[in-house]
C-alpha distance (Angstrom), angle and dihedral (degrees) to the residues before:
residue distance angle dihedral
M1 . . .
L2 3.80 . .
N3 3.75 122.8 .
E4 3.85 113.0 -115.4
L5 3.82 89.9 -111.1
Q6 3.81 92.2 53.5
R7 3.78 96.3 49.7
S8 3.81 118.8 110.7
F9 3.78 119.0 -121.7
T10 3.78 137.9 -162.7
T11 3.77 121.6 -133.6
P12 3.81 120.2 -144.3
H13 3.80 89.3 -137.0
S14 3.78 120.7 91.9
F15 3.78 121.1 -127.3
R16 3.82 87.8 -110.5
A17 3.82 91.8 52.7
L18 3.80 90.0 53.2
E19 3.81 90.8 47.8
R20 3.81 88.7 51.4
E21 3.82 90.4 53.6
V22 3.81 88.6 54.7
E23 3.82 91.4 48.2
M24 3.81 91.7 50.9
A25 3.81 91.5 48.4
E26 3.81 90.9 49.3
A27 3.82 90.6 50.8
L28 3.81 90.5 52.3
I29 3.81 91.1 49.4
E30 3.81 91.6 47.9
R31 3.79 91.6 51.0
D32 3.81 103.8 39.7
G33 3.79 107.8 4.2
T34 3.80 89.0 -117.2
A35 3.77 138.1 2.5
F36 3.80 90.2 -154.4
P37 3.84 108.0 52.1
D38 3.81 93.4 160.1
A39 3.81 94.9 53.8
C40 3.79 124.7 87.4
F41 3.79 125.9 -138.4
E42 3.79 92.4 -100.0
E43 3.81 92.5 54.2
G44 3.80 89.9 53.2
Y45 3.78 90.7 47.5
I46 3.80 91.2 51.3
A47 3.82 91.4 47.6
A48 3.81 91.0 50.8
L49 3.79 92.9 50.4
R50 3.80 91.6 47.0
F51 3.81 88.9 51.5
V52 3.81 91.8 51.0
L53 3.82 89.8 47.8
N54 3.83 88.9 49.2
R55 3.80 92.3 -120.1
Q56 3.80 93.7 123.7
G57 3.77 139.4 12.4
S58 3.77 128.0 -104.0
N59 3.79 115.0 -67.4
V60 3.78 89.5 -168.7
R61 3.81 100.4 51.9
E62 3.81 95.9 64.8
E63 3.81 92.4 48.5
F64 3.81 91.6 45.5
E65 3.80 93.0 49.5
G66 3.82 88.7 49.7
L67 3.80 89.4 52.8
M68 3.80 91.3 49.6
D69 3.82 91.2 49.6
E70 3.81 89.9 49.4
L71 3.80 92.1 51.0
K72 3.81 91.3 45.8
N73 3.81 91.6 51.5
K74 3.81 91.3 48.8
G75 3.80 88.9 52.0
E76 3.80 91.5 51.4
A77 3.81 91.6 48.0
S78 3.81 92.7 53.3
């Protein structure tokens, strides 16, 4: 019998959805350096694992959508 920590798991997120999370995070880094200046590496790591395990939503998506709205509004103001 496998120990709980050795057991395989299935994530509800598709491979493409996880790739998209990475793309959104990279876009935030490219634009601002970081969207989470008060968080340490370990907190981001924990948040990512919790997302993959479906224990919390995406921290990156909300920030990315805010960035896209900001860029859209700048484009409309020009």
